[in-house]
Structure formats: C-alpha cells, structure tokens
All heavy atoms as an XYZ file, in Angstrom:
706
protein
N      93.951    -34.309    217.920
C      93.095    -34.702    216.824
C      91.663    -34.324    217.148
O      91.253    -34.351    218.286
C      93.181    -36.210    216.608
C      94.471    -36.628    215.953
S      94.420    -38.330    215.424
C      95.209    -39.103    216.820
N      90.933    -34.036    216.113
C      89.533    -33.670    216.328
C      88.631    -34.815    215.907
O      89.016    -35.667    215.121
C      89.210    -32.408    215.528
O      89.356    -32.668    214.161
N      87.438    -34.792    216.444
C      86.453    -35.816    216.109
C      85.886    -35.530    214.716
O      85.683    -34.389    214.344
C      85.314    -35.820    217.137
C      85.746    -36.208    218.532
C      86.203    -37.659    218.625
O      85.667    -38.517    217.898
O      87.105    -37.921    219.425
N      85.634    -36.576    213.936
C      85.040    -36.397    212.614
C      83.543    -36.675    212.684
O      83.026    -37.149    213.683
C      85.700    -37.333    211.598
O      85.292    -38.659    211.827
N      82.874    -36.427    211.565
C      81.434    -36.656    211.501
C      81.114    -38.143    211.466
O      80.007    -38.545    211.775
C      80.861    -35.967    210.274
N      82.081    -38.979    211.087
C      81.864    -40.422    211.039
C      82.232    -41.027    212.388
O      83.356    -40.847    212.846
C      82.744    -41.058    209.929
O      82.499    -40.380    208.706
C      82.442    -42.532    209.773
N      81.304    -41.731    213.020
C      81.598    -42.305    214.343
C      82.791    -43.267    214.281
O      82.907    -44.063    213.373
C      80.322    -43.065    214.701
C      79.259    -42.508    213.817
C      79.943    -42.029    212.577
N      83.673    -43.155    215.240
C      84.823    -44.043    215.339
C      86.002    -43.666    214.469
O      87.032    -44.309    214.503
N      85.875    -42.625    213.656
C      86.962    -42.200    212.767
C      87.396    -40.803    213.172
O      86.576    -39.909    213.305
C      86.510    -42.200    211.279
C      87.615    -41.671    210.392
C      86.091    -43.595    210.852
N      88.683    -40.637    213.375
C      89.215    -39.327    213.753
C      89.913    -38.706    212.552
O      90.574    -39.391    211.787
C      90.221    -39.468    214.891
C      89.602    -39.966    216.179
C      90.699    -40.134    217.213
N      90.153    -40.569    218.462
C      89.976    -39.761    219.497
N      90.310    -38.506    219.444
N      89.465    -40.227    220.609
N      89.785    -37.409    212.410
C      90.508    -36.723    211.339
C      91.772    -36.126    211.928
O      91.888    -35.940    213.133
C      89.637    -35.632    210.712
O      89.359    -34.637    211.665
N      92.744    -35.842    211.070
C      93.980    -35.229    211.540
C      94.539    -34.315    210.470
O      94.204    -34.447    209.294
C      95.005    -36.298    211.931
C      95.526    -37.127    210.786
S      96.862    -38.250    211.224
C      96.155    -39.234    212.469
N      95.357    -33.409    210.892
C      95.993    -32.493    209.949
C      97.235    -33.153    209.379
O      97.762    -34.122    209.938
C      96.407    -31.188    210.651
O      97.425    -31.488    211.596
C      95.223    -30.518    211.335
N      97.714    -32.624    208.286
C      98.951    -33.124    207.684
C     100.101    -32.960    208.669
O     100.924    -33.857    208.849
C      99.253    -32.387    206.356
C     100.629    -32.761    205.827
C      98.185    -32.702    205.332
N     100.156    -31.844    209.336
C     101.233    -31.585    210.299
C     101.243    -32.627    211.410
O     102.299    -33.132    211.793
C     101.085    -30.188    210.889
N     100.074    -32.974    211.925
C     100.050    -33.970    212.992
C     100.369    -35.373    212.467
O     100.974    -36.175    213.169
C      98.705    -33.957    213.723
O      97.668    -34.371    212.865
N     100.003    -35.649    211.239
C     100.296    -36.960    210.658
C     101.795    -37.184    210.504
O     102.292    -38.286    210.682
C      99.601    -37.103    209.310
N     102.536    -36.139    210.165
C     103.971    -36.260    209.936
C     104.813    -35.804    211.125
O     106.032    -35.818    211.050
C     104.374    -35.468    208.688
C     103.848    -36.081    207.429
C     102.724    -35.571    206.805
C     104.474    -37.176    206.876
C     102.227    -36.148    205.650
C     103.993    -37.764    205.718
C     102.870    -37.246    205.104
N     104.188    -35.437    212.221
C     104.920    -34.876    213.357
C     105.926    -35.842    213.963
O     106.961    -35.423    214.457
C     103.944    -34.387    214.432
O     103.238    -35.485    214.972
N     105.672    -37.120    213.948
C     106.585    -38.087    214.542
C     107.646    -38.613    213.602
O     108.514    -39.383    213.993
N     107.604    -38.204    212.335
C     108.567    -38.716    211.361
C     109.944    -38.113    211.561
O     110.094    -36.947    211.856
C     108.084    -38.440    209.935
C     106.900    -39.260    209.544
S     106.469    -39.046    207.820
C     107.831    -39.875    207.039
N     110.910    -38.941    211.359
C     112.286    -38.476    211.373
C     112.742    -38.352    209.928
O     112.081    -38.829    209.023
C     113.164    -39.469    212.118
C     112.802    -39.537    213.589
C     113.725    -40.445    214.320
N     113.634    -40.555    215.739
C     112.605    -40.515    216.525
N     111.429    -40.284    216.034
N     112.673    -40.671    217.815
N     113.871    -37.728    209.711
C     114.353    -37.578    208.344
C     114.679    -38.952    207.758
O     115.061    -39.873    208.474
C     115.587    -36.683    208.301
O     116.637    -37.292    209.019
N     114.516    -39.065    206.474
C     114.752    -40.313    205.764
C     116.094    -40.223    205.063
O     116.410    -39.208    204.437
C     113.624    -40.564    204.738
C     113.878    -41.821    203.945
C     112.282    -40.633    205.436
N     116.891    -41.271    205.154
C     118.193    -41.291    204.481
C     117.972    -41.302    202.971
O     117.086    -42.007    202.475
C     118.981    -42.521    204.899
N     118.746    -40.525    202.241
C     118.582    -40.512    200.783
C     118.976    -41.868    200.181
O     119.841    -42.568    200.704
C     119.535    -39.410    200.318
C     120.477    -39.193    201.441
C     119.791    -39.634    202.689
N     118.323    -42.224    199.089
C     118.616    -43.474    198.396
C     119.897    -43.284    197.593
O     120.071    -42.261    196.923
C     117.451    -43.858    197.452
C     117.785    -45.096    196.640
C     116.176    -44.066    198.243
N     120.786    -44.259    197.656
C     121.998    -44.230    196.841
C     122.072    -45.515    196.031
O     121.599    -46.561    196.453
C     123.289    -44.052    197.670
C     123.357    -42.680    198.285
C     123.432    -45.114    198.723
N     122.641    -45.401    194.854
C     122.776    -46.536    193.944
C     124.259    -46.776    193.679
O     125.004    -45.831    193.463
C     122.071    -46.238    192.615
C     120.596    -46.013    192.771
C     120.092    -44.730    192.936
C     119.720    -47.081    192.762
C     118.730    -44.516    193.082
C     118.357    -46.864    192.913
C     117.862    -45.593    193.071
N     124.660    -48.034    193.681
C     126.044    -48.368    193.338
C     126.151    -48.462    191.827
O     125.265    -49.011    191.163
C     126.447    -49.685    193.973
C     126.676    -49.554    195.459
C     127.224    -50.818    196.017
N     126.168    -51.831    196.018
C     125.886    -52.615    197.033
N     126.589    -52.531    198.128
N     124.915    -53.480    196.956
N     127.236    -47.932    191.307
C     127.440    -47.938    189.862
C     128.922    -48.109    189.564
O     129.764    -47.942    190.446
C     126.926    -46.639    189.248
N     129.212    -48.434    188.338
C     130.586    -48.578    187.896
C     130.768    -47.991    186.516
O     129.841    -47.968    185.709
N     131.955    -47.501    186.256
C     132.268    -46.913    184.958
C     133.025    -47.930    184.116
O     134.061    -48.444    184.554
C     133.111    -45.654    185.150
S     133.631    -44.900    183.582
N     132.555    -48.219    182.909
C     133.258    -49.174    182.051
C     134.577    -48.622    181.502
O     135.451    -49.387    181.122
C     132.259    -49.449    180.930
C     131.343    -48.275    180.917
C     131.305    -47.750    182.319
N     134.736    -47.305    181.487
C     135.971    -46.714    180.960
C     137.110    -46.729    181.974
O     138.169    -47.283    181.722
C     135.728    -45.274    180.492
C     135.022    -45.212    179.150
O     134.678    -46.276    178.601
O     134.803    -44.084    178.669
N     136.895    -46.123    183.137
C     137.972    -46.017    184.132
C     137.902    -47.119    185.185
O     138.772    -47.214    186.044
C     137.963    -44.642    184.797
S     136.598    -44.390    185.968
N     136.861    -47.949    185.132
C     136.641    -49.045    186.081
C     136.396    -48.568    187.513
O     136.522    -49.319    188.456
C     137.798    -50.049    186.067
C     138.081    -50.661    184.736
C     137.064    -51.725    184.446
N     137.429    -52.397    183.196
C     136.550    -52.805    182.321
N     135.270    -52.618    182.548
N     136.919    -53.396    181.232
N     136.051    -47.289    187.668
C     135.739    -46.750    188.993
C     134.442    -47.325    189.522
O     133.526    -47.626    188.759
N     134.367    -47.501    190.842
C     133.155    -47.965    191.525
C     132.757    -46.875    192.502
O     133.611    -46.352    193.218
C     133.404    -49.270    192.278
C     134.061    -50.380    191.492
C     133.203    -51.156    190.555
N     132.036    -51.740    191.178
C     130.950    -52.052    190.486
N     130.889    -51.820    189.205
N     129.903    -52.579    191.077
N     131.478    -46.521    192.552
C     131.043    -45.399    193.374
C     129.561    -45.508    193.665
O     128.884    -46.390    193.145
C     131.350    -44.074    192.684
C     131.131    -44.136    191.192
C     129.876    -43.974    190.654
C     132.195    -44.386    190.336
C     129.661    -44.053    189.305
C     131.987    -44.477    188.971
C     130.725    -44.303    188.451
N     129.077    -44.622    194.518
C     127.659    -44.530    194.833
C     127.130    -43.204    194.311
O     127.802    -42.180    194.417
C     127.439    -44.628    196.340
C     127.748    -46.001    196.900
C     127.446    -46.116    198.376
O     127.301    -45.078    199.061
O     127.352    -47.254    198.860
N     125.938    -43.254    193.733
C     125.303    -42.061    193.163
C     123.931    -41.863    193.787
O     123.205    -42.839    194.014
C     125.140    -42.201    191.648
C     126.408    -42.339    190.817
C     126.047    -42.685    189.379
C     127.216    -41.064    190.878
N     123.570    -40.622    194.009
C     122.223    -40.299    194.450
C     121.273    -40.342    193.265
O     121.692    -40.333    192.103
N     119.993    -40.368    193.551
C     118.975    -40.437    192.500
C     119.086    -39.281    191.514
O     118.837    -39.441    190.320
C     117.583    -40.474    193.120
N     119.488    -38.116    191.990
C     119.566    -36.950    191.108
C     120.705    -37.055    190.094
O     120.720    -36.324    189.109
C     119.728    -35.676    191.935
O     120.946    -35.708    192.656
N     121.654    -37.965    190.297
C     122.784    -38.127    189.375
C     122.469    -39.098    188.235
O     123.245    -39.225    187.298
C     124.014    -38.601    190.132
N     121.323    -39.764    188.324
C     120.946    -40.769    187.325
C     119.753    -40.301    186.513
O     118.935    -39.524    186.986
C     120.577    -42.080    188.018
C     121.705    -42.771    188.783
C     121.134    -43.704    189.820
C     122.582    -43.529    187.822
N     119.652    -40.817    185.295
C     118.501    -40.579    184.429
C     118.064    -41.923    183.879
O     118.894    -42.733    183.476
C     118.845    -39.659    183.246
C     119.241    -38.263    183.646
C     118.044    -37.484    184.173
N     118.428    -36.178    184.655
C     118.668    -35.884    185.924
N     118.599    -36.804    186.840
N     118.990    -34.668    186.290
N     116.771    -42.164    183.855
C     116.211    -43.401    183.322
C     115.380    -43.069    182.097
O     114.560    -42.152    182.132
C     115.345    -44.081    184.389
C     114.564    -45.319    183.982
C     115.501    -46.450    183.567
C     113.659    -45.766    185.121
N     115.598    -43.822    181.029
C     114.822    -43.651    179.800
C     114.123    -44.971    179.523
O     114.769    -46.018    179.450
C     115.728    -43.264    178.601
C     114.916    -43.186    177.324
C     116.433    -41.948    178.878
N     112.799    -44.923    179.418
C     112.014    -46.123    179.149
C     111.488    -46.030    177.724
O     110.662    -45.181    177.404
C     110.858    -46.279    180.152
C     111.427    -46.375    181.572
C     110.021    -47.505    179.807
C     110.382    -46.426    182.650
N     111.999    -46.920    176.888
C     111.594    -46.955    175.492
C     110.622    -48.081    175.222
O     110.168    -48.779    176.133
N     110.328    -48.275    173.948
C     109.367    -49.296    173.540
C     109.969    -50.698    173.529
O     109.246    -51.679    173.453
C     108.821    -48.961    172.154
N     111.293    -50.799    173.631
C     111.938    -52.111    173.603
C     113.068    -52.163    174.625
O     113.420    -51.153    175.233
C     112.513    -52.380    172.206
O     113.623    -51.533    171.973
N     113.635    -53.346    174.788
C     114.779    -53.496    175.698
C     115.951    -52.634    175.241
O     116.702    -52.117    176.049
C     115.229    -54.950    175.741
C     114.267    -55.852    176.443
C     114.757    -57.252    176.334
N     114.773    -57.857    177.655
C     115.120    -59.096    177.864
N     115.502    -59.850    176.861
N     115.096    -59.583    179.084
N     116.120    -52.520    173.940
C     117.244    -51.752    173.389
C     117.136    -50.262    173.667
O     118.136    -49.566    173.750
C     117.324    -51.988    171.886
C     118.742    -52.174    171.406
C     118.792    -52.476    169.953
N     118.582    -51.224    169.230
C     118.322    -51.131    167.960
N     118.210    -52.205    167.241
N     118.160    -49.974    167.390
N     115.917    -49.773    173.827
C     115.718    -48.342    174.047
C     115.361    -48.003    175.493
O     114.919    -46.898    175.776
C     114.626    -47.792    173.102
O     113.415    -48.507    173.315
C     115.059    -47.906    171.644
N     115.552    -48.963    176.386
C     115.342    -48.714    177.817
C     116.703    -48.790    178.497
O     117.375    -49.821    178.454
C     114.371    -49.741    178.413
O     113.116    -49.626    177.724
C     114.151    -49.508    179.892
N     117.107    -47.684    179.110
C     118.448    -47.614    179.696
C     118.497    -46.563    180.785
O     117.590    -45.762    180.933
C     119.482    -47.277    178.616
C     119.252    -45.953    177.941
C     119.838    -44.788    178.424
C     118.439    -45.855    176.817
C     119.615    -43.565    177.819
C     118.217    -44.638    176.199
C     118.804    -43.495    176.702
N     119.574    -46.586    181.556
C     119.841    -45.510    182.510
C     121.197    -44.931    182.185
O     122.033    -45.585    181.554
C     119.741    -45.985    183.963
C     120.782    -46.974    184.410
C     121.914    -46.549    185.106
C     120.619    -48.335    184.173
C     122.863    -47.459    185.547
C     121.559    -49.244    184.616
C     122.681    -48.806    185.291
O     123.618    -49.710    185.732
N     121.386    -43.701    182.577
C     122.656    -43.043    182.268
C     123.092    -42.157    183.425
O     122.291    -41.768    184.266
C     122.525    -42.219    180.981
O     121.584    -41.189    181.158
N     124.384    -41.870    183.439
C     124.983    -40.998    184.445
C     126.338    -40.550    183.932
O     126.862    -41.100    182.950
C     125.125    -41.713    185.798
C     125.960    -42.964    185.748
C     127.333    -42.914    185.968
C     125.378    -44.190    185.491
C     128.106    -44.068    185.926
C     126.137    -45.348    185.449
C     127.499    -45.290    185.667
N     126.894    -39.554    184.567
C     128.245    -39.106    184.255
C     129.161    -39.642    185.344
O     128.903    -39.449    186.533
C     128.317    -37.566    184.212
O     127.415    -37.108    183.192
C     129.720    -37.088    183.914
N     130.233    -40.312    184.934
C     131.173    -40.883    185.897
C     131.819    -39.749    186.696
O     132.380    -38.820    186.108
C     132.251    -41.685    185.172
S     133.552    -42.288    186.267
N     131.741    -39.817    188.023
C     132.342    -38.758    188.836
C     133.871    -38.772    188.804
O     134.509    -37.765    189.099
C     131.820    -39.036    190.248
C     131.340    -40.424    190.243
C     131.018    -40.792    188.835
N     134.469    -39.892    188.406
C     135.931    -39.988    188.375
C     136.525    -39.461    187.069
O     137.446    -38.642    187.078
C     136.365    -41.435    188.602
N     135.983    -39.923    185.930
C     136.577    -39.535    184.634
C     135.658    -38.661    183.784
O     136.023    -38.267    182.681
C     136.988    -40.780    183.856
S     135.611    -41.804    183.262
N     134.456    -38.389    184.275
C     133.468    -37.535    183.609
C     132.972    -38.069    182.263
O     132.484    -37.324    181.426
C     133.992    -36.106    183.474
C     134.253    -35.473    184.830
C     134.664    -34.014    184.743
O     134.767    -33.466    183.631
O     134.861    -33.434    185.819
N     133.081    -39.383    182.076
C     132.559    -40.020    180.877
C     131.046    -40.186    181.008
O     130.547    -40.517    182.085
C     133.195    -41.420    180.688
O     134.590    -41.261    180.489
C     132.592    -42.177    179.521
N     130.320    -39.961    179.917
C     128.880    -40.225    179.894
C     128.698    -41.735    179.766
O     129.192    -42.349    178.826
C     128.230    -39.500    178.726
N     128.011    -42.330    180.749
C     127.824    -43.775    180.788
C     126.353    -44.089    180.531
O     125.472    -43.443    181.094
C     128.255    -44.354    182.158
C     128.016    -45.857    182.215
C     129.714    -44.023    182.441
N     126.118    -45.085    179.691
C     124.757    -45.527    179.373
C     124.721    -47.038    179.512
O     125.527    -47.740    178.907
C     124.414    -45.107    177.947
C     123.064    -45.571    177.483
C     122.782    -45.038    176.102
N     121.747    -45.811    175.460
C     121.091    -45.428    174.401
N     121.389    -44.283    173.825
N     120.168    -46.170    173.882
N     123.780    -47.547    180.320
C     123.676    -48.981    180.554
C     122.235    -49.438    180.359
O     121.304    -48.706    180.668
C     124.123    -49.316    181.977
C     125.608    -49.044    182.197
C     126.045    -49.564    183.535
C     127.553    -49.403    183.682
N     128.038    -50.106    184.875
N     122.048    -50.661    179.864
C     120.686    -51.182    179.685
C     119.985    -51.338    181.025
O     120.622    -51.596    182.045
C     120.903    -52.537    179.006
C     122.319    -52.888    179.232
C     123.075    -51.616    179.481
N     118.663    -51.184    181.000
C     117.866    -51.314    182.220
C     116.746    -52.324    181.990
O     115.807    -52.045    181.256
C     117.293    -49.970    182.635
N     116.871    -53.470    182.626
C     115.814    -54.472    182.584
C     114.689    -54.083    183.524
O     114.733    -53.042    184.197
N     113.691    -54.940    183.606
C     112.517    -54.639    184.429
C     112.862    -54.376    185.892
O     112.341    -53.455    186.501
C     111.511    -55.793    184.352
C     110.776    -55.857    183.031
C     109.759    -56.992    183.007
O     109.156    -57.282    184.063
O     109.575    -57.574    181.930
N     113.738    -55.187    186.469
C     114.094    -55.021    187.882
C     114.836    -53.712    188.118
O     114.590    -53.015    189.099
C     114.935    -56.219    188.355
C     115.346    -56.146    189.793
C     114.155    -56.327    190.724
N     114.606    -56.315    192.109
C     113.979    -55.712    193.080
N     112.839    -55.111    192.859
N     114.442    -55.723    194.298
N     115.743    -53.358    187.218
C     116.485    -52.104    187.348
C     115.530    -50.917    187.224
O     115.620    -49.962    187.999
C     117.623    -52.015    186.303
C     118.257    -50.638    186.288
C     118.670    -53.086    186.578
N     114.601    -50.981    186.291
C     113.600    -49.915    186.137
C     112.807    -49.767    187.429
O     112.589    -48.657    187.915
C     112.662    -50.198    184.938
C     111.466    -49.261    184.942
C     113.430    -50.081    183.631
N     112.394    -50.891    188.006
C     111.624    -50.866    189.256
C     112.425    -50.219    190.388
O     111.914    -49.373    191.124
C     111.245    -52.292    189.638
C     110.413    -52.418    190.878
C     110.098    -53.879    191.201
O     109.835    -54.656    190.276
O     110.142    -54.218    192.394
N     113.683    -50.596    190.532
C     114.521    -50.036    191.594
C     114.778    -48.541    191.398
O     114.711    -47.758    192.348
C     115.856    -50.783    191.665
C     115.780    -52.223    192.158
C     117.117    -52.926    191.944
C     115.375    -52.274    193.611
N     115.086    -48.144    190.172
C     115.386    -46.734    189.908
C     114.158    -45.848    190.080
O     114.238    -44.780    190.692
C     115.987    -46.560    188.512
C     117.363    -47.198    188.297
C     117.800    -47.040    186.850
C     118.402    -46.631    189.240
N     113.021    -46.277    189.563
C     111.815    -45.453    189.725
C     111.402    -45.389    191.186
O     110.993    -44.340    191.678
C     110.645    -45.954    188.858
O     110.397    -47.327    189.150
C     110.933    -45.792    187.380
N     111.516    -46.506    191.902
C     111.194    -46.530    193.321
C     112.133    -45.673    194.151
O     111.766    -45.185    195.216
N     113.344    -45.482    193.657
C     114.331    -44.673    194.365
C     114.317    -43.211    193.991
O     115.170    -42.438    194.437
N     113.372    -42.813    193.152
C     113.221    -41.399    192.839
C     114.040    -40.880    191.668
O     114.212    -39.676    191.509
N     114.542    -41.774    190.817
C     115.324    -41.346    189.652
C     114.390    -40.729    188.613
O     113.312    -41.262    188.342
C     116.104    -42.546    189.048
C     116.773    -42.176    187.740
C     117.134    -43.055    190.050
N     114.804    -39.605    188.040
C     114.016    -38.947    186.987
C     113.871    -39.888    185.796
O     114.833    -40.513    185.365
C     114.703    -37.669    186.519
O     114.733    -36.743    187.550
N     112.641    -39.965    185.287
C     112.333    -40.919    184.226
C     111.748    -40.203    183.011
O     110.894    -39.336    183.143
C     111.322    -41.969    184.722
O     111.863    -42.609    185.878
C     111.022    -42.999    183.668
N     112.227    -40.600    181.840
C     111.694    -40.111    180.579
C     111.098    -41.302    179.854
O     111.786    -42.305    179.621
C     112.808    -39.482    179.732
C     112.439    -39.055    178.321
C     111.392    -37.947    178.334
C     113.665    -38.620    177.558
N     109.819    -41.216    179.518
C     109.155    -42.302    178.779
C     109.091    -41.916    177.302
O     108.569    -40.877    176.956
C     107.752    -42.547    179.308
C     107.766    -43.093    180.723
C     106.371    -43.502    181.168
N     106.384    -43.904    182.560
C     106.671    -45.131    182.974
N     106.963    -46.055    182.104
N     106.669    -45.421    184.252
N     109.622    -42.825    176.464
C     109.651    -42.565    175.033
C     108.453    -43.155    174.304
O     108.316    -43.000    173.110
C     110.937    -43.151    174.406
C     112.234    -42.563    174.943
C     113.420    -43.267    174.291
C     112.300    -41.072    174.703
N     107.586    -43.841    175.022
C     106.385    -44.412    174.437
C     105.234    -44.280    175.409
O     105.446    -44.100    176.600
C     106.602    -45.898    174.085
C     106.808    -46.771    175.281
N     105.775    -47.456    175.865
C     107.908    -47.042    176.028
C     106.239    -48.117    176.917
N     107.533    -47.892    177.040
N     104.016    -44.380    174.904
C     102.868    -44.250    175.799
C     102.630    -45.579    176.504
O     102.940    -46.651    175.969
C     101.624    -43.835    175.022
O     101.095    -44.933    174.332
N     102.069    -45.520    177.696
C     101.775    -46.734    178.461
C     100.314    -47.138    178.308
O      99.882    -48.097    178.908
C     102.108    -46.515    179.950
O     101.380    -45.391    180.415
C     103.583    -46.330    180.149
N      99.560    -46.400    177.514
C      98.127    -46.695    177.337
C      97.893    -47.717    176.278
O      98.653    -48.038    175.459
C      97.374    -45.417    176.990
C-alpha cells in the first residue's frame, strides 16, 4: 500500500483490496411447483421479480425444472427483500419517486 496525502490514511488499489477474498458461494432459493408438487433449489438467474404498484402486481416467477410449467407466485415485502438481495433480476412496473 502507498501513503496518501491525508495523514494516517493509506490508499490501496482495487486488486489489493480484493486480494484476500475467496470465491463466494452462489445464492440459491428453495421453491416449489404447484402443478407437479416438485421441490427444488434455483439460482438467482432462474428467477424473475416484478414489482408493481400493488400487492397483486408484485410477484416472482420461474419455470419449473421438473415439468417446465411457468410458475408465478406473489411476493410480499420480505420476499422482495430476499430476492433483490440475492441478485434476482427485477422489473419495476412503477416509479419509486
């Protein structure tokens, strides 16, 4: 690390900041299919989150890996928080401003 212009503060490169990091395990979500009753784990890339203006228009969806049915389930505040925090692609149907 090199010395910075501010006394007591050291600067560092991005490479040195991340040099000690190990790989991070991918986030997986447990899900179930209402059609075939299959239970499975899905990665963030297998899910889609849609945030609408109401509870009725806020949901997540995925394709069942067992029967290939398109599944759509409601997403409350906690589910939205978990999915967005886990890197699930999100589509907002209303402005947040």
